[in-house]
C-alpha positions in Angstrom: -79.4 26.8 84.8 -80.4 29.5 82.2 -79.8 32.1 84.9 -76.3 30.8 85.6 -75.5 30.9 81.9 -76.8 34.4 81.6 -74.8 35.6 84.5 -71.7 33.9 83.1 -72.1 35.7 79.7 -72.6 39.0 81.5 -69.4 38.4 83.4 -67.6 37.6 80.1 -68.7 40.8 78.5 -67.8 42.8 81.6 -64.3 41.3 81.6 -63.8 42.2 78.0 -65.1 45.7 78.5 -63.0 46.3 81.6 -59.8 45.4 79.9 -59.7 41.7 79.1 -58.8 42.4 75.5 -55.5 42.4 73.6 -54.1 45.4 75.4 -53.7 43.7 78.8 -50.4 42.5 80.1 -49.4 38.9 80.0 -51.1 36.6 82.5 -48.9 35.4 85.3 -49.5 31.7 84.7 -49.9 30.3 81.2 -49.7 26.6 82.0 -50.3 24.6 78.8 -52.2 27.3 76.9 -51.0 28.5 73.5 -52.1 31.0 72.3 -52.3 32.8 75.7 -55.9 33.9 76.3 -56.7 37.6 76.8 -57.6 36.9 80.5 -57.3 33.7 82.5 -57.8 33.1 86.2 -57.0 29.8 87.9 -58.8 28.2 90.8 -57.7 25.4 93.1 -60.3 22.9 92.1 -60.8 20.6 89.1 -63.5 19.0 87.0 -62.7 15.2 87.0 -63.9 13.2 84.0 -65.6 10.1 85.2 -67.0 8.0 82.4 -69.6 9.4 80.0 -70.2 13.1 80.4 -73.2 15.1 79.3 -73.1 18.0 76.9 -75.9 20.5 76.3 -75.8 22.8 73.3 -78.0 25.9 73.3 -78.0 28.2 70.3 -80.3 30.8 68.9 -79.1 29.7 65.4 -77.7 26.2 65.3 -74.5 25.4 63.5 -74.1 21.9 62.2 -70.3 22.0 62.9 -70.6 22.2 66.7 -72.0 18.7 67.5 -69.3 16.9 65.4 -66.6 19.1 67.0 -67.9 18.0 70.5 -67.9 14.4 69.4 -64.4 14.6 68.0 -63.2 16.2 71.3 -64.8 13.3 73.2 -63.0 10.8 71.0 -59.7 12.5 71.5 -60.2 12.6 75.3 -61.0 8.9 75.3 -57.7 8.2 73.4 -55.6 10.3 75.7 -57.1 8.9 78.9 -57.3 5.4 77.4 -60.9 5.3 78.6 -63.6 4.5 76.0 -66.2 5.7 78.5 -65.2 9.3 78.1 -67.5 9.9 75.1 -69.9 12.9 75.4 -73.6 12.4 75.4 -75.7 15.2 73.9 -78.6 16.1 76.1 -81.6 18.3 75.5 -82.1 21.8 77.1 -83.2 21.6 80.7 -81.5 18.3 81.3 -78.5 18.5 83.8 -75.2 18.6 81.9 -71.5 18.6 82.6 -70.6 20.9 79.7 -73.0 23.6 78.6 -72.3 25.3 75.3 -74.2 28.4 74.5 -73.9 30.7 71.5 -76.0 33.1 69.5 -75.5 32.7 65.8 -73.7 30.7 63.1 -70.2 32.1 62.6 -69.4 31.7 58.9 -65.7 31.0 58.3 -66.0 33.0 55.0 -66.9 36.1 57.1 -63.6 37.8 57.8 -65.2 40.0 60.5 -66.8 37.0 62.3 -66.8 37.1 66.1 -64.3 34.6 67.5 -64.5 35.7 71.2 -65.5 33.1 73.8 -65.6 32.6 77.5 -64.8 29.3 79.2 -65.4 28.5 82.8 -64.3 25.3 84.6 -65.5 24.5 88.1 -65.6 21.2 90.1 -69.3 21.0 89.2 -69.1 21.5 85.5 -68.0 23.5 82.5 -69.6 26.3 80.6 -68.5 27.6 77.2 -70.2 30.7 75.9 -69.7 32.7 72.7 -71.6 35.1 70.5 -71.0 32.9 67.5 -70.3 29.2 66.7 -66.7 30.2 65.7 -66.1 31.3 69.2 -67.3 27.9 70.4 -64.7 26.2 68.2 -61.9 28.4 69.6 -63.1 27.6 73.1 -63.1 23.9 72.4 -59.5 24.2 71.2 -58.6 25.8 74.5 -60.5 23.1 76.5 -58.4 20.5 74.7 -55.2 22.2 75.9 -56.5 22.3 79.5 -56.7 18.5 79.8 -54.4 17.1 82.6 -53.7 13.4 82.9 -52.2 11.9 86.0 -52.0 8.4 87.4 -55.4 8.7 89.1 -57.6 10.8 86.9 -58.2 12.9 83.8 -59.4 16.4 84.6 -59.7 20.0 83.6 -58.3 22.5 86.2 -60.6 25.1 87.6 -60.3 28.3 85.5 -62.2 31.3 84.2 -61.1 32.4 80.7 -62.3 35.3 78.6 -60.6 35.4 75.2 -60.7 37.0 71.8 -58.0 37.4 69.0 -55.9 40.4 68.6 -55.9 40.1 64.7 -58.8 38.7 62.7 -56.5 37.3 59.9 -54.2 34.6 61.2 -53.0 32.5 58.3 -50.8 29.7 57.1 -49.7 29.6 53.5 -49.2 26.0 52.1 -47.5 25.8 48.7 -49.0 22.9 46.7 -47.6 24.1 43.4 -43.9 23.4 43.8 -44.5 20.1 45.5 -48.0 18.7 45.3 -49.6 18.2 48.8 -52.3 15.5 48.8 -55.7 16.1 50.4 -54.7 14.1 53.5 -51.7 16.4 54.1 -53.9 19.5 53.8 -56.4 18.1 56.2 -53.8 17.2 58.8 -52.5 20.7 58.7 -56.0 22.2 59.0 -56.3 20.1 62.2 -53.0 21.7 63.4 -54.2 25.2 62.5 -57.5 24.7 64.4 -55.6 23.5 67.5 -53.7 26.8 67.7 -56.5 29.1 66.4 -55.1 29.9 63.0 -58.1 30.7 60.8 -57.0 31.2 57.2 -55.5 28.6 54.9 -53.7 30.5 52.1 -53.6 27.8 49.4 -50.8 28.5 46.8 -52.2 26.6 43.9 -50.2 27.7 40.8 -46.6 28.4 40.0 -43.9 27.8 37.4 -43.9 24.1 38.3 -47.6 23.4 38.1 -51.3 24.4 38.1 -52.9 22.3 40.7 -56.7 22.7 40.4 -58.9 21.0 37.8 -60.2 23.6 35.4 -63.1 22.7 33.2 -62.9 25.9 31.1 -59.2 25.7 30.4 -58.5 22.0 31.1 -54.9 21.9 29.7 -53.9 23.9 32.7 -54.2 21.0 35.1 -53.5 18.3 32.4 -50.0 19.5 31.7 -49.2 19.6 35.4 -49.9 16.0 36.2 -50.8 16.2 39.9 -53.8 18.4 40.7 -56.9 18.6 42.9 -60.2 17.8 41.3 -62.9 20.3 42.0 -64.6 17.6 44.2 -61.4 17.4 46.2 -61.3 21.2 46.6 -64.8 21.2 47.9 -63.9 18.4 50.3 -61.1 20.5 51.7 -63.3 23.6 51.9 -65.9 21.6 53.9 -63.2 20.2 56.2 -61.8 23.7 56.8 -65.2 25.2 57.4 -66.0 22.6 60.1 -62.9 23.8 61.9 -63.7 27.5 61.5 -61.0 28.1 58.9 -61.3 30.1 55.7 -59.6 29.0 52.5 -58.1 31.8 50.3 -56.7 30.5 47.0 -53.8 32.0 45.2 -53.2 31.8 41.4 -50.0 33.7 40.9 -49.8 36.0 37.8 -48.4 37.5 35.6 -45.1 36.0 36.7 -44.6 32.4 38.1 -46.8 31.2 35.2 -44.5 28.9 33.2 -46.9 26.0 33.7 -49.7 28.2 32.4 -47.8 28.9 29.2 -47.0 25.2 28.8 -50.8 24.7 28.5 -51.7 27.8 26.6 -48.8 29.3 24.6 -51.0 32.1 23.4 -50.6 33.7 26.9 -46.8 34.0 26.4 -44.9 37.3 26.1 -42.7 35.7 23.4 -42.8 33.0 20.8 -41.1 30.4 23.0 -42.8 27.2 24.0 -42.5 25.9 27.6 -43.1 22.9 29.8 -43.7 23.1 33.6 -40.5 24.4 35.1 -38.0 21.8 36.3 -36.0 24.2 38.5 -36.7 26.3 41.6 -34.9 29.3 40.2 -36.9 32.5 39.6 -37.5 32.4 35.8 -39.0 35.8 35.2 -41.4 34.3 32.6 -44.6 36.3 32.4 -48.0 36.5 30.8 -48.4 39.0 27.9 -50.2 42.0 29.5 -50.9 43.7 26.1 -53.1 41.2 24.3 -56.8 41.2 24.8 -56.8 37.4 24.3 -54.8 37.2 27.6 -57.6 38.9 29.5 -60.3 36.8 27.7 -58.7 33.6 28.9 -58.1 35.0 32.4 -61.7 36.2 32.7 -62.9 32.6 31.9 -60.5 31.1 34.5 -61.3 33.6 37.2 -65.0 33.2 36.6 -64.6 29.5 37.3 -62.2 29.7 40.2 -64.0 32.5 42.1 -67.1 30.3 41.9 -65.2 27.3 43.3 -63.8 29.1 46.3 -66.4 30.9 48.4 -64.1 33.1 50.4 -64.6 36.9 49.7 -60.8 37.2 49.1 -58.9 36.0 46.0 -55.1 36.1 45.8 -53.6 36.9 42.4 -49.9 36.8 43.5 -48.1 39.5 41.4 -44.6 38.9 42.8 -41.2 38.5 41.3 -41.7 39.7 37.7 -38.8 41.8 36.7 -40.3 42.6 33.2 -37.3 41.3 31.2 -39.5 39.4 28.8 -41.6 42.5 28.2 -38.5 44.6 27.6 -37.2 42.1 25.1 -40.4 41.9 23.0 -40.5 44.5 20.2 -44.2 44.0 20.0 -44.8 44.6 23.7 -42.4 47.6 23.7 -44.3 49.1 20.8 -47.6 48.7 22.6 -46.1 50.2 25.8 -44.8 53.3 23.9 -48.1 53.7 22.2 -50.0 53.5 25.5 -47.7 55.5 27.7 -45.9 52.8 29.7 -42.4 54.0 29.0 -40.2 56.3 31.0 -38.7 59.6 29.8 -35.6 57.7 28.8 -37.6 55.4 26.6 -37.2 52.4 28.8 -40.2 50.3 29.8 -41.9 51.3 33.0 -42.4 47.7 34.2 -44.2 48.7 37.3 -46.7 50.8 35.5 -47.4 48.1 33.0 -47.9 45.5 35.7 -50.2 48.0 37.5 -52.2 48.1 34.3 -52.4 44.3 34.3 -53.4 44.4 38.0 -56.2 46.8 37.4 -57.5 44.6 34.6 -57.5 41.6 36.9 -59.0 43.6 39.7 -62.0 44.4 37.4 -62.6 40.7 36.9 -62.1 39.8 40.6 -64.5 42.6 41.5 -67.0 41.5 38.9 -67.1 38.1 40.5 -67.7 39.5 43.9 -64.2 39.1 45.4 -61.6 41.4 47.0 -58.2 41.1 45.4 -55.0 40.3 47.4 -51.5 40.6 46.0 -47.9 40.5 47.2 -46.4 43.9 47.9 -45.0 44.3 44.3 -48.5 45.2 43.1 -48.5 48.3 45.3 -48.1 51.5 43.3 -49.7 54.6 42.0 -53.0 53.9 40.3 -53.8 50.7 42.3 -57.3 51.1 43.7 -57.3 51.2 47.5 -59.6 48.2 47.8 -56.8 45.9 46.8 -55.2 44.1 49.8 -51.4 44.1 50.1 -49.5 41.2 51.6 -46.0 42.3 52.6 -43.2 39.7 52.1 -40.2 41.8 51.2 -40.0 44.0 54.3 -42.0 45.9 56.9 -41.6 49.0 54.7 -44.1 47.6 52.3 -46.7 47.1 55.0 -46.3 50.7 56.2 -46.4 52.2 52.8 -49.5 50.2 51.8 -51.4 51.1 55.0 -50.4 54.8 54.6 -51.9 54.6 51.0 -55.1 53.3 52.5 -54.8 49.6 51.7 -55.7 46.8 54.0 -52.5 44.9 54.7 -51.1 41.5 55.8 -47.6 40.8 57.1 -45.7 37.7 56.0 -42.2 39.3 56.1 -40.5 37.6 59.1 -42.9 34.6 59.1 -41.2 32.6 56.3 -41.0 29.1 57.8 -39.1 27.7 54.9 -36.1 30.0 55.8 -35.5 27.7 58.8 -35.3 30.5 61.4 -36.1 29.8 65.1 -39.5 29.9 66.6 -38.3 32.9 68.7 -37.4 34.9 65.6 -41.0 34.5 64.3 -42.5 35.0 67.7 -40.9 38.4 68.3 -41.9 39.7 64.9 -45.1 41.8 65.3 -47.4 43.2 62.6 -47.9 46.2 64.9 -44.8 46.7 67.1 -44.7 49.3 69.8 -42.7 51.6 67.5 -45.1 51.4 64.6 -45.2 54.7 62.7 -48.8 54.2 61.7 -51.7 56.2 63.0 -54.6 54.5 64.8 -56.7 54.6 61.6 -53.8 53.1 59.6 -53.3 50.4 62.2 -56.9 49.4 61.8 -56.0 48.4 58.2 -53.5 45.8 59.4 -55.6 42.7 59.2 -53.0 40.3 60.6 -50.4 38.1 59.1 -49.5 34.7 57.7 -46.8 32.2 58.3 -45.7 31.0 54.9 -44.4 27.5 53.9 -42.9 27.5 50.5 -42.3 24.0 49.3 -39.2 23.9 47.2 -37.6 21.8 49.9 -40.7 20.3 51.5 -42.6 17.6 49.7 -45.7 15.9 51.1 -43.5 13.7 53.3 -41.6 16.3 55.3 -43.9 19.3 55.0 -45.3 19.0 58.5 -41.9 18.8 60.1 -41.1 22.2 58.5 -44.3 23.8 59.6 -44.8 22.5 63.1 -44.5 23.3 65.8 -42.9 26.7 64.8 -46.1 27.9 63.1 -47.7 27.8 66.6 -45.4 30.6 67.7 -46.8 32.8 64.8 -50.3 31.7 65.9 -49.7 33.1 69.4 -48.2 36.3 68.0 -51.4 36.9 65.9 -53.9 35.9 68.6 -52.5 37.0 71.9 -51.7 40.5 73.3 -48.6 42.2 72.0 -47.2 42.2 75.5 -47.1 38.4 75.5 -43.4 38.0 74.7 -41.8 35.6 77.2 -39.6 33.5 74.9 -38.6 30.8 77.3 -42.2 30.3 78.4 -43.2 30.2 74.7 -40.8 27.4 74.1 -42.0 25.5 77.2 -45.6 25.6 75.9 -44.5 25.0 72.3 -43.2 21.5 73.4 -46.6 20.8 74.9 -48.4 21.9 71.7 -46.1 19.7 69.6 -47.1 16.7 71.6 -50.8 17.7 71.3 -50.4 17.9 67.5 -48.9 14.4 67.5 -52.1 13.2 69.2 -54.1 14.8 66.4 -52.3 12.8 63.8 -49.7 15.3 62.5 -46.5 13.6 61.4 -43.9 16.3 62.2 -42.1 14.0 64.6 -42.7 10.5 63.2 -41.5 11.2 59.6 -37.9 12.4 60.5 -37.5 9.3 62.6 -38.7 7.1 59.7 -36.3 8.9 57.4 -33.4 8.1 59.8 -34.4 4.5 60.0 -34.5 4.2 56.2 -31.0 5.8 55.9 -29.3 3.2 58.1 -31.0 0.2 56.5 -31.7 -1.8 59.7 -28.6 -0.8 61.6 -28.8 0.9 65.0 -29.9 4.5 64.2 -29.1 6.0 67.6 -25.7 7.5 66.6 -27.2 9.0 63.5 -30.1 10.3 65.6 -27.7 11.9 67.9 -26.0 13.8 65.1 -29.2 14.7 63.3 -30.7 16.2 66.5 -28.1 19.0 66.6 -28.1 19.8 62.9 -30.3 22.3 61.0 -30.8 22.9 57.3 -28.9 26.0 56.1 -30.8 29.2 56.5 -32.6 31.4 54.0 -32.1 30.4 50.3 -28.5 29.0 50.6 -29.7 25.5 49.8 -30.2 26.6 46.2 -26.5 27.4 45.8 -24.6 24.6 47.5 -23.7 22.2 44.8 -26.8 20.0 44.3 -29.1 21.1 41.5 -32.7 20.3 42.6 -35.7 19.6 40.4 -39.3 18.9 41.5 -38.4 15.2 41.2 -35.3 15.3 43.5 -36.0 13.0 46.5 -36.0 14.9 49.8 -34.6 12.0 51.8 -31.1 13.1 52.9 -30.0 13.8 56.5 -30.7 17.5 56.0 -34.3 16.6 55.3 -34.5 14.6 58.6 -32.8 17.3 60.6 -35.1 19.6 62.5 -35.8 23.1 61.2 -34.9 24.2 64.7 -32.8 22.0 66.9 -34.4 21.6 70.4 -31.2 20.0 71.7 -29.1 22.9 70.6 -31.5 25.4 72.1 -31.8 23.6 75.4 -28.0 23.2 75.5 -27.6 27.0 74.9 -30.0 27.6 77.8 -28.0 25.3 80.0 -24.7 27.1 79.1 -26.3 30.4 80.1 -27.5 29.0 83.4 -24.0 27.7 84.2 -22.1 30.8 83.2 -24.5 32.9 85.3 -23.3 31.0 88.4 -19.7 31.9 88.0 -18.3 33.9 90.9 -16.5 37.1 90.4 -13.0 35.7 90.5 -12.9 32.1 91.7 -13.5 28.5 90.7 -17.1 27.3 90.2 -18.9 26.8 93.4 -19.7 23.2 94.5 -23.3 23.8 95.7 -26.0 21.5 94.5 -27.5 24.0 92.0 -24.1 24.7 90.4 -23.3 20.9 90.2 -26.7 20.4 88.5 -26.0 23.2 86.0 -22.6 21.8 85.3 -24.0 18.3 84.7 -26.6 19.7 82.3 -23.7 21.0 80.2 -21.2 18.3 80.7 -23.4 15.2 80.0 -24.4 16.1 76.4 -20.8 17.2 75.6 -19.5 13.8 76.6 -22.2 12.1 74.5 -21.4 14.3 71.5 -17.6 13.8 71.9 -18.0 10.0 71.9 -20.6 9.8 69.1 -18.2 10.4 66.2 -16.6 6.9 66.6 -20.1 5.4 66.6 -21.6 7.3 63.7 -18.6 7.4 61.3 -18.9 3.7 60.3 -22.6 4.3 59.5 -21.7 7.3 57.4 -19.1 5.3 55.5 -21.3 2.3 55.0 -24.2 4.3 53.5 -22.9 6.4 50.6 -25.6 9.2 50.8 -24.6 9.8 54.4 -20.9 10.3 53.7 -21.2 14.0 53.0 -22.1 14.6 56.7 -18.9 13.1 58.1 -17.2 16.5 58.5 -20.1 17.7 60.7 -19.7 14.7 63.0 -16.0 15.2 63.2 -16.4 18.9 64.1 -19.1 18.1 66.6 -16.7 15.7 68.4 -13.8 18.1 68.3 -15.8 21.1 69.5 -17.3 19.0 72.3 -13.9 17.9 73.4 -12.7 21.5 73.3 -15.7 22.6 75.4 -15.1 19.8 78.0 -11.5 21.1 78.4 -12.9 24.6 78.8 -15.3 23.4 81.5 -12.4 21.9 83.5 -10.7 25.3 83.4 -13.9 27.0 84.5 -14.2 24.6 87.4 -10.8 25.7 88.5 -11.4 29.4 87.8 -8.5 29.4 85.3 -8.2 31.5 82.2 -7.0 29.8 79.0 -3.9 31.2 77.3 -4.2 33.6 74.4 -2.8 30.9 72.1 -5.5 28.4 73.3 -8.3 31.0 72.7 -7.0 31.9 69.3 -6.9 28.3 68.2 -10.3 27.7 69.7 -11.7 30.7 67.8 -10.3 29.4 64.6 -11.8 26.0 65.2 -15.2 27.5 66.0 -15.2 29.6 62.9 -14.3 26.5 60.7 -17.2 24.6 62.3 -19.7 27.1 60.9 -19.2 25.7 57.4 -22.1 23.7 56.2 -21.9 20.1 54.8 -24.7 18.3 52.9 -26.6 21.6 53.1 -26.9 21.3 56.9 -25.0 23.1 59.6 -24.2 22.5 63.3 -26.8 24.3 65.3 -24.6 24.1 68.5 -21.9 26.4 67.3 -23.3 29.6 68.9 -23.7 27.9 72.3 -20.3 26.2 72.1 -18.7 29.6 71.2 -20.4 31.2 74.2 -19.0 28.5 76.5 -15.5 28.0 75.0 -14.7 31.7 74.7 -16.3 32.7 78.1 -14.0 34.5 80.6 -13.1 32.4 83.7 -15.3 34.5 86.0 -18.5 36.5 85.6 -17.9 40.1 84.7 -18.6 42.4 87.7 
């Protein structure tokens, strides 16, 4: 047995050395795996689970996280197969086993350079999981979970040989607990989701204008004025939970801007003489700490000393974003200090960036004193910033390139903002190091990876998961798998499988929107409303801030826009069906009547009929429940456009071209349908436009 494991590890190393790493092309068959492994080979056999199975763990340096992870996997398998006998039994070395796990040393989640590579082999006789560190074992167990196949006769793992390692070592998810407080149970569920798709850094945004969310014993008014916060015991609980899943936790305490809640607690930190309470708006306030007073730094030194001790990760995020310096410019005292100390431009105006760089350098001294590496958003980049500060780029790829060229380690978040409600494909095709990157090899080595970010202005603890998952899994694959893995339709196919897996792990990204819909109709049949909601999406980017309703942190997020998906699966699938049908048009003739074309036609026609008829069913519901009334125009437009598209289908079947007047009227109707209502929009408009405005025959 030991000889077999040794040979297997040798094969694993050879595969990686001979090109099994991130530079290889995409594997031909991805099946249910997401992220796609570096190399995978499929066999014809299978390992069938028959009752209790034996697991042997061999390690040069034992990690206490591995046995519980194996036990949890067994419990999950039992639930999926509905067979309580499928619990694993740990056996001693030398005893025959069905799964043999072998690793060398403990992989500390707080070690950013920890080895996450693993190899996994499934044969009809058993399974072998090998890694250099226990972190690799955790990643391999996540892959094993995705390999499970359930059919009517058996639960089994298909025969396969996988050698895998991540492309980037930093694969993060930012969760904003400052705007809307996210209870510990929510954080834990999302950590389970992160582990399932091999994300390894939770970026915990813990302070902002609206609240300071961690108990501070040295400056207790910080958390007291904010109301909802994590006790230090709860923080440690989350840290333990994350570590058991191989996930690091990097805290962010944003400064000098986004600090209104700080000033509510300690007015002496303010740049003016105003008094504040925690912000009750989502607008950027440009309220900032006073960077000129030594008392500011004395207080921050106390706070940072406490918080760096609480969080063991070597990185510490100090924010640094969205401070335009207006409070500093308007303060005679701060301007006098700036002139005296050389922080004004030749025209006498405040050099805001230089003054903030002074502030950053002072904070960096504290962070370094407490044994941490400082991270900040890309606004902190500038002359005089020491190169050991890490830059997280959110405003554009330009910031990443400039930071790397200046010698800074960098992270990419630009293009990964989940709260902007873009499609999974948009995030998926956004690469920290695209093929046309202008960076040298040495500069590319400074790109640590990236982070999906979930800012929570419009995501409370109830709907947060529906805004993160499953789209965050697309980012996870981009950061783990080879840059050549870019098959968008295949990604969506596997994303649906991951979404179902996440449901089995307890995530609520599917169940909560359904519960919201049921609550909206108050016991009536929810199907018509469900039909409408499934083809809506929240407005993109930051448009929701400017469409009539003023939001505060107390505004309930229980409208139809909150139950609508961030990305409509139905709209995307309909768009694919339209493309399939239009591709089957002959050069200049009616649609063919072969079986494949009839099936393509039905895939487009059936939902159009359902949407056209749904308006009569849903309008009484919208009228009966006042909060739903604002969505009546979207339902009317959906019905009208579907009827228009059905008419266009009849013309396509006959090979006829609509009149210019018909097309002009249709174009006008389609443009009008782009208007949002209730801060939601019809996600079907692009696909319907493609169908309605298509020429009668395929261009030659």
